PDB file of N, CA, C and O in Angstrom:
ATOM      1  N   PRO A   1       7.471  -2.245  -3.086  1.00  0.00           N
ATOM      2  CA  PRO A   1       6.483  -2.357  -2.026  1.00  0.00           C
ATOM      3  C   PRO A   1       6.627  -1.293  -0.937  1.00  0.00           C
ATOM      4  O   PRO A   1       5.621  -0.835  -0.395  1.00  0.00           O
ATOM      5  N   SER A   2       7.840  -0.896  -0.610  1.00  0.00           N
ATOM      6  CA  SER A   2       7.992   0.136   0.417  1.00  0.00           C
ATOM      7  C   SER A   2       7.475   1.474  -0.082  1.00  0.00           C
ATOM      8  O   SER A   2       6.996   2.286   0.710  1.00  0.00           O
ATOM      9  N   SER A   3       7.564   1.716  -1.385  1.00  0.00           N
ATOM     10  CA  SER A   3       7.033   2.969  -1.930  1.00  0.00           C
ATOM     11  C   SER A   3       5.510   2.986  -1.863  1.00  0.00           C
ATOM     12  O   SER A   3       4.916   4.046  -1.669  1.00  0.00           O
ATOM     13  N   VAL A   4       4.872   1.835  -2.020  1.00  0.00           N
ATOM     14  CA  VAL A   4       3.415   1.758  -1.903  1.00  0.00           C
ATOM     15  C   VAL A   4       3.005   2.057  -0.468  1.00  0.00           C
ATOM     16  O   VAL A   4       2.038   2.784  -0.240  1.00  0.00           O
ATOM     17  N   GLU A   5       3.721   1.509   0.492  1.00  0.00           N
ATOM     18  CA  GLU A   5       3.426   1.788   1.902  1.00  0.00           C
ATOM     19  C   GLU A   5       3.641   3.268   2.207  1.00  0.00           C
ATOM     20  O   GLU A   5       2.851   3.872   2.933  1.00  0.00           O
ATOM     21  N   PHE A   6       4.691   3.849   1.664  1.00  0.00           N
ATOM     22  CA  PHE A   6       4.965   5.270   1.857  1.00  0.00           C
ATOM     23  C   PHE A   6       3.821   6.122   1.306  1.00  0.00           C
ATOM     24  O   PHE A   6       3.378   7.067   1.960  1.00  0.00           O
ATOM     25  N   CYS A   7       3.349   5.793   0.119  1.00  0.00           N
ATOM     26  CA  CYS A   7       2.228   6.532  -0.478  1.00  0.00           C
ATOM     27  C   CYS A   7       0.969   6.384   0.367  1.00  0.00           C
ATOM     28  O   CYS A   7       0.201   7.336   0.507  1.00  0.00           O
ATOM     29  N   HIS A   8       0.754   5.210   0.925  1.00  0.00           N
ATOM     30  CA  HIS A   8      -0.405   4.990   1.793  1.00  0.00           C
ATOM     31  C   HIS A   8      -0.311   5.861   3.040  1.00  0.00           C
ATOM     32  O   HIS A   8      -1.309   6.440   3.469  1.00  0.00           O
ATOM     33  N   GLU A   9       0.869   5.955   3.619  1.00  0.00           N
ATOM     34  CA  GLU A   9       1.062   6.789   4.805  1.00  0.00           C
ATOM     35  C   GLU A   9       0.810   8.263   4.504  1.00  0.00           C
ATOM     36  O   GLU A   9       0.360   9.006   5.376  1.00  0.00           O
ATOM     37  N   LEU A  10       1.097   8.688   3.277  1.00  0.00           N
ATOM     38  CA  LEU A  10       0.849  10.072   2.875  1.00  0.00           C
ATOM     39  C   LEU A  10      -0.620  10.331   2.560  1.00  0.00           C
ATOM     40  O   LEU A  10      -1.038  11.480   2.415  1.00  0.00           O
ATOM     41  N   GLY A  11      -1.394   9.269   2.457  1.00  0.00           N
ATOM     42  CA  GLY A  11      -2.807   9.418   2.148  1.00  0.00           C
ATOM     43  C   GLY A  11      -3.129   9.375   0.667  1.00  0.00           C
ATOM     44  O   GLY A  11      -4.255   9.667   0.265  1.00  0.00           O
ATOM     45  N   LEU A  12      -2.150   9.015  -0.144  1.00  0.00           N
ATOM     46  CA  LEU A  12      -2.396   8.904  -1.581  1.00  0.00           C
ATOM     47  C   LEU A  12      -3.211   7.644  -1.850  1.00  0.00           C
ATOM     48  O   LEU A  12      -3.005   6.619  -1.200  1.00  0.00           O
ATOM     49  N   ASP A  13      -4.114   7.716  -2.785  1.00  0.00           N
ATOM     50  CA  ASP A  13      -4.938   6.549  -3.092  1.00  0.00           C
ATOM     51  C   ASP A  13      -4.663   5.995  -4.494  1.00  0.00           C
ATOM     52  O   ASP A  13      -5.444   5.199  -5.014  1.00  0.00           O
ATOM     53  N   TYR A  14      -3.549   6.421  -5.101  1.00  0.00           N
ATOM     54  CA  TYR A  14      -3.209   5.942  -6.432  1.00  0.00           C
ATOM     55  C   TYR A  14      -1.697   5.871  -6.567  1.00  0.00           C
ATOM     56  O   TYR A  14      -0.990   6.809  -6.199  1.00  0.00           O
ATOM     57  N   VAL A  15      -1.210   4.778  -7.084  1.00  0.00           N
ATOM     58  CA  VAL A  15       0.200   4.658  -7.445  1.00  0.00           C
ATOM     59  C   VAL A  15       0.268   4.066  -8.845  1.00  0.00           C
ATOM     60  O   VAL A  15      -0.620   3.320  -9.258  1.00  0.00           O
ATOM     61  N   SER A  16       1.306   4.397  -9.555  1.00  0.00           N
ATOM     62  CA  SER A  16       1.510   3.884 -10.900  1.00  0.00           C
ATOM     63  C   SER A  16       2.556   2.780 -10.851  1.00  0.00           C
ATOM     64  O   SER A  16       3.578   2.911 -10.179  1.00  0.00           O
ATOM     65  N   ALA A  17       2.297   1.699 -11.562  1.00  0.00           N
ATOM     66  CA  ALA A  17       3.240   0.583 -11.597  1.00  0.00           C
ATOM     67  C   ALA A  17       3.239  -0.025 -12.993  1.00  0.00           C
ATOM     68  O   ALA A  17       2.249   0.051 -13.720  1.00  0.00           O
ATOM     69  N   SER A  18       4.360  -0.624 -13.350  1.00  0.00           N
ATOM     70  CA  SER A  18       4.421  -1.318 -14.633  1.00  0.00           C
ATOM     71  C   SER A  18       3.490  -2.531 -14.565  1.00  0.00           C
ATOM     72  O   SER A  18       3.223  -3.047 -13.480  1.00  0.00           O
ATOM     73  N   PRO A  19       3.005  -2.980 -15.701  1.00  0.00           N
ATOM     74  CA  PRO A  19       2.067  -4.111 -15.699  1.00  0.00           C
ATOM     75  C   PRO A  19       2.594  -5.356 -14.989  1.00  0.00           C
ATOM     76  O   PRO A  19       1.822  -6.109 -14.395  1.00  0.00           O
ATOM     77  N   PHE A  20       3.889  -5.569 -15.049  1.00  0.00           N
ATOM     78  CA  PHE A  20       4.453  -6.749 -14.408  1.00  0.00           C
ATOM     79  C   PHE A  20       4.506  -6.616 -12.892  1.00  0.00           C
ATOM     80  O   PHE A  20       4.613  -7.621 -12.191  1.00  0.00           O
ATOM     81  N   ARG A  21       4.434  -5.395 -12.377  1.00  0.00           N
ATOM     82  CA  ARG A  21       4.507  -5.173 -10.935  1.00  0.00           C
ATOM     83  C   ARG A  21       3.153  -4.904 -10.293  1.00  0.00           C
ATOM     84  O   ARG A  21       3.075  -4.715  -9.080  1.00  0.00           O
ATOM     85  N   VAL A  22       2.097  -4.883 -11.080  1.00  0.00           N
ATOM     86  CA  VAL A  22       0.768  -4.601 -10.533  1.00  0.00           C
ATOM     87  C   VAL A  22       0.363  -5.603  -9.453  1.00  0.00           C
ATOM     88  O   VAL A  22      -0.130  -5.172  -8.411  1.00  0.00           O
ATOM     89  N   PRO A  23       0.540  -6.915  -9.638  1.00  0.00           N
ATOM     90  CA  PRO A  23       0.127  -7.840  -8.570  1.00  0.00           C
ATOM     91  C   PRO A  23       0.835  -7.577  -7.237  1.00  0.00           C
ATOM     92  O   PRO A  23       0.187  -7.598  -6.190  1.00  0.00           O
ATOM     93  N   ILE A  24       2.124  -7.335  -7.253  1.00  0.00           N
ATOM     94  CA  ILE A  24       2.837  -7.090  -6.001  1.00  0.00           C
ATOM     95  C   ILE A  24       2.474  -5.726  -5.433  1.00  0.00           C
ATOM     96  O   ILE A  24       2.464  -5.550  -4.215  1.00  0.00           O
ATOM     97  N   ALA A  25       2.175  -4.761  -6.292  1.00  0.00           N
ATOM     98  CA  ALA A  25       1.743  -3.446  -5.810  1.00  0.00           C
ATOM     99  C   ALA A  25       0.388  -3.555  -5.121  1.00  0.00           C
ATOM    100  O   ALA A  25       0.167  -2.913  -4.094  1.00  0.00           O
ATOM    101  N   ARG A  26      -0.511  -4.350  -5.665  1.00  0.00           N
ATOM    102  CA  ARG A  26      -1.822  -4.548  -5.028  1.00  0.00           C
ATOM    103  C   ARG A  26      -1.658  -5.248  -3.690  1.00  0.00           C
ATOM    104  O   ARG A  26      -2.318  -4.891  -2.714  1.00  0.00           O
ATOM    105  N   LEU A  27      -0.786  -6.237  -3.640  1.00  0.00           N
ATOM    106  CA  LEU A  27      -0.534  -6.940  -2.388  1.00  0.00           C
ATOM    107  C   LEU A  27       0.074  -6.003  -1.352  1.00  0.00           C
ATOM    108  O   LEU A  27      -0.313  -6.040  -0.184  1.00  0.00           O
ATOM    109  N   ALA A  28       1.009  -5.175  -1.758  1.00  0.00           N
ATOM    110  CA  ALA A  28       1.630  -4.218  -0.842  1.00  0.00           C
ATOM    111  C   ALA A  28       0.620  -3.194  -0.350  1.00  0.00           C
ATOM    112  O   ALA A  28       0.666  -2.795   0.814  1.00  0.00           O
ATOM    113  N   ALA A  29      -0.294  -2.760  -1.217  1.00  0.00           N
ATOM    114  CA  ALA A  29      -1.329  -1.805  -0.815  1.00  0.00           C
ATOM    115  C   ALA A  29      -2.269  -2.429   0.209  1.00  0.00           C
ATOM    116  O   ALA A  29      -2.644  -1.777   1.184  1.00  0.00           O
ATOM    117  N   ALA A  30      -2.645  -3.666   0.000  1.00  0.00           N
ATOM    118  CA  ALA A  30      -3.509  -4.352   0.963  1.00  0.00           C
ATOM    119  C   ALA A  30      -2.791  -4.534   2.290  1.00  0.00           C
ATOM    120  O   ALA A  30      -3.388  -4.363   3.353  1.00  0.00           O
ATOM    121  N   HIS A  31      -1.527  -4.875   2.231  1.00  0.00           N
ATOM    122  CA  HIS A  31      -0.732  -5.051   3.446  1.00  0.00           C
ATOM    123  C   HIS A  31      -0.634  -3.738   4.216  1.00  0.00           C
ATOM    124  O   HIS A  31      -0.757  -3.731   5.441  1.00  0.00           O
ATOM    125  N   ALA A  32      -0.417  -2.637   3.520  1.00  0.00           N
ATOM    126  CA  ALA A  32      -0.329  -1.325   4.164  1.00  0.00           C
ATOM    127  C   ALA A  32      -1.667  -0.938   4.778  1.00  0.00           C
ATOM    128  O   ALA A  32      -1.708  -0.404   5.886  1.00  0.00           O
ATOM    129  N   ALA A  33      -2.759  -1.201   4.071  1.00  0.00           N
ATOM    130  CA  ALA A  33      -4.087  -0.867   4.585  1.00  0.00           C
ATOM    131  C   ALA A  33      -4.408  -1.685   5.828  1.00  0.00           C
ATOM    132  O   ALA A  33      -4.935  -1.149   6.803  1.00  0.00           O
ATOM    133  N   LEU A  34      -4.101  -2.964   5.804  1.00  0.00           N
ATOM    134  CA  LEU A  34      -4.356  -3.801   6.977  1.00  0.00           C
ATOM    135  C   LEU A  34      -3.470  -3.396   8.143  1.00  0.00           C
ATOM    136  O   LEU A  34      -3.899  -3.443   9.296  1.00  0.00           O
ATOM    137  N   GLY A  35      -2.252  -3.002   7.856  1.00  0.00           N
ATOM    138  CA  GLY A  35      -1.348  -2.559   8.917  1.00  0.00           C
ATOM    139  C   GLY A  35      -1.835  -1.293   9.583  1.00  0.00           C
ATOM    140  O   GLY A  35      -1.701  -1.149  10.798  1.00  0.00           O
ATOM    141  N   SER A  36      -2.399  -0.369   8.818  1.00  0.00           N
ATOM    142  CA  SER A  36      -2.892   0.871   9.415  1.00  0.00           C
ATOM    143  C   SER A  36      -4.163   0.624  10.210  1.00  0.00           C
ATOM    144  O   SER A  36      -4.386   1.279  11.228  1.00  0.00           O
ATOM    145  N   VAL A  37      -5.003  -0.308   9.768  1.00  0.00           N
ATOM    146  CA  VAL A  37      -6.213  -0.651  10.522  1.00  0.00           C
ATOM    147  C   VAL A  37      -5.821  -1.323  11.830  1.00  0.00           C
ATOM    148  O   VAL A  37      -6.396  -1.035  12.880  1.00  0.00           O
ATOM    149  N   GLU A  38      -4.854  -2.207  11.763  1.00  0.00           N
ATOM    150  CA  GLU A  38      -4.394  -2.917  12.951  1.00  0.00           C
ATOM    151  C   GLU A  38      -3.772  -1.952  13.950  1.00  0.00           C
ATOM    152  O   GLU A  38      -3.998  -2.083  15.153  1.00  0.00           O
ATOM    153  N   ALA A  39      -3.000  -0.995  13.480  1.00  0.00           N
ATOM    154  CA  ALA A  39      -2.366  -0.018  14.361  1.00  0.00           C
ATOM    155  C   ALA A  39      -3.409   0.894  15.001  1.00  0.00           C
ATOM    156  O   ALA A  39      -3.253   1.296  16.154  1.00  0.00           O
ATOM    157  N   ALA A  40      -4.460   1.220  14.275  1.00  0.00           N
ATOM    158  CA  ALA A  40      -5.506   2.101  14.803  1.00  0.00           C
ATOM    159  C   ALA A  40      -6.342   1.403  15.864  1.00  0.00           C
ATOM    160  O   ALA A  40      -6.897   2.062  16.744  1.00  0.00           O
ATOM    161  N   SER A  41      -6.441   0.087  15.795  1.00  0.00           N
ATOM    162  CA  SER A  41      -7.270  -0.634  16.758  1.00  0.00           C
ATOM    163  C   SER A  41      -6.556  -0.893  18.074  1.00  0.00           C
ATOM    164  O   SER A  41      -7.181  -1.349  19.031  1.00  0.00           O
ATOM    165  N   LYS A  42      -5.273  -0.613  18.139  1.00  0.00           N
ATOM    166  CA  LYS A  42      -4.518  -0.843  19.387  1.00  0.00           C
ATOM    167  C   LYS A  42      -4.615   0.333  20.311  1.00  0.00           C
ATOM    168  O   LYS A  42      -4.043   0.311  21.401  1.00  0.00           O
TER     169      LYS A  42
END
């Protein structure tokens, strides 16, 4: 999950994950996106 957040901070819009980790990767990506929106609104 921290690697997904790192990729989001770099502006990457694609990460590769094993099939078993896709659900947590999607959750981490959503969390990173919401965190950046929240930080921008402050």
